N, C-alpha and C positions, 0 to 999 in steps of 0.2 A: 612755769618750771620746765626745764628741759625734760624730754622723754627719758633720757638716761641720766640719772643723778649719781653723784659720788656716794660711796658708803658713808653712812652717818653713825657716829658713836654718841650715845646718850648715857650720862651717868650723874649720880647725885653724890654730894659730899656728906652723906649720912648712911649709917647702917641700921638705924632704928627701924623696927618692924613697921610702925605706923607713921613713919616720917612723911611729912607733907611734901618734901622735896623728892623723895622716892616716888610718891604718888604722881607728882608733877612730871618726873622723868618718864614714867610708864605712860601717862596720858599723852605726853609729847611724842613718844615713840609710836604710839598708836596712830596719832594724827599724821605723822611723817610717812608711816607705811600706807595709810589711806591715800596719801598724795603720790605714792609710787616709789618712795625711797626704800633702799635696802638699809635696814636699821639694826644695830647691835646695842642692846642695853647691857652695860657693864655694872655688875653689883660689886662694889668694893669690898663688901663683907665676905665675898667668896674667895678673895685673895688672902694668902697668908703673908702679910707684910708687917714686920715689926716696926717699932719706933726707930726712926733713922738714927744711926750711930756709926760714925766712921770706923771705930774699932771693930764693930760687928761686920761692917762692909768689907774690911780688910781680910776677914776670914772667908769671904766669898759672897758675892751678891746673891740674895735669896732667889730661888727659881721663879717664884711668882712675880718678882720685880722684873725679871727678864720677860716673862709672859706679858706683864703690864706694858712694858716698852713696845713689845711687838704689836699689841692690840692698838695702842695709841698711834703707832707709825702707820698701820694699815688703813686707818680712817682719816681722810683728808678733811672731813667736816665733823665738828663736835658740838654738842649742846651740854653745858654743865649747869646742873640745878644746885645752887649753892645755899645751904642754910646760913642763918646769921646767928653767931654766938658772940655776945659782948661786942656787937657792932662790927664784926668781921667774919671771915670765913672760918670753917671748922679746922681743928687740929688734924682731923682725918684727911681733909682735902690737902692741907699743906704738907702733911707727911707723905701722901701719895705723890704729890708733885715733886717733893724733894728727892724721893727715891727714883722716880721716873727720869729725873733730869741729872742724876749723878752718873758720871762716866764709869764704865766697867773697864778697868785697866787691862790692856792686852786683847780685848774682845774686838774682833774684826768689824762688827756692826755697831757696838754700843760704847766704844771708847769716846765717841762724840756725845756729850751729855745732852745737847739740845736736839739731837736727831729726831727724837720722837715728837718734838714740838714744832720745829721750824716749818713755817709755811702753813700750819693748820689754820683753818677758819673756825673760830669759836663763837658761838652764841651763848649769852649768859641769861639764865632764868633763875628765879628764886621764889620761895614761898614762905610765908610766916603768918601766924594768927594776927599780928599787928598790922596797923594801917600802912606802914612802909613796905611790907612784903619782903623784907630781907634786902632791901636796896643797898644798905651800907656794906653788906658782904660783897656785892658786885663792885662797889667803888674801890675795894681793896684787892679783889681778885683780878680785875682788869689790868692794872699795872704789872702784877706778877706774870700774867700770861704774855703781855707785851714784851717784858724783859726776856722771856724764853722764845721770842721771835714768832709768836702766834699773830695771826690777823684777827682782830676783834670785830664782830659784826656791829655796825652802828645801832641796830635795833636790839633792844633787850626788854625784858618784862619782869616786874616784881609783883607777885600775886599776894595781895593783902587779904585778910579775912579768910585764911586758908582752911580754917576749921569747918566752914560751911561751903567751900568752893567745889567739893567733889561729891558726886553721887555714889550710890552703893557699889557701883561697878568700877569706880575710880576715875571716871570721866569728869571733865570740867562741866559744871552746871551752866554757867553763863556763856552765851554765844560771844559776848565781847571778850571774855578771857580766852576762849578758843581762838578767836581771830588774832589776838595779840601773840599768842604762842605760835600760831601758824605763820604769822608774819616773820618771826625770828627764824623759824625753820626754813622758810622759803628763801630768806636772804642768805642764810648760811650756805645752803645748797647752791644757790645761784653763784655766789662768790667762789665757792670751792671749785665749781665746775670750770670757772674761768681762770682761777689762779693755778689750778692743777688739772689742766684739760685731759691729761693722760689717765686720770683717775675716774673720769666720767664715762 
């Protein structure tokens, strides 16, 4: 990994207090920091973002949506931990992406809807109590991110058996799981440093 790495944004598509994917996001952030990365963990539950509605948007884009756009834009490298609901990603994650990609009419920076997404390098992780580890959510999330002009890291990891995968401090128990997560982090940072060298 380069000595200077791009800023990394980590977030989960869940606000549930005991969410396995929030645990995975925090464990991932800790590993990335140990590797020398500058990491921001974004908690979507701390943003006041309503369900997307074009009529509501016409009254003015919510302030936290603009804040979200700015956070996404500032980080050239992302890790998204995606829960799986009914074989796909969550409504929360879709709503977040829909708002973040919606143009703000007349705004100097944000009238370009894909500005927050274009060129970002994204690694996908997921966690689930089931054997597949949320893998199907990644299969739907990937094309959505590609459509928004993100670069997807070839490495991804779906953590199965998530109910027993973390210790009391929130760290991953099995070295093999830590290695898989670290491989995704390393690849995302490696690619981001080369695709956006000014950010490194």
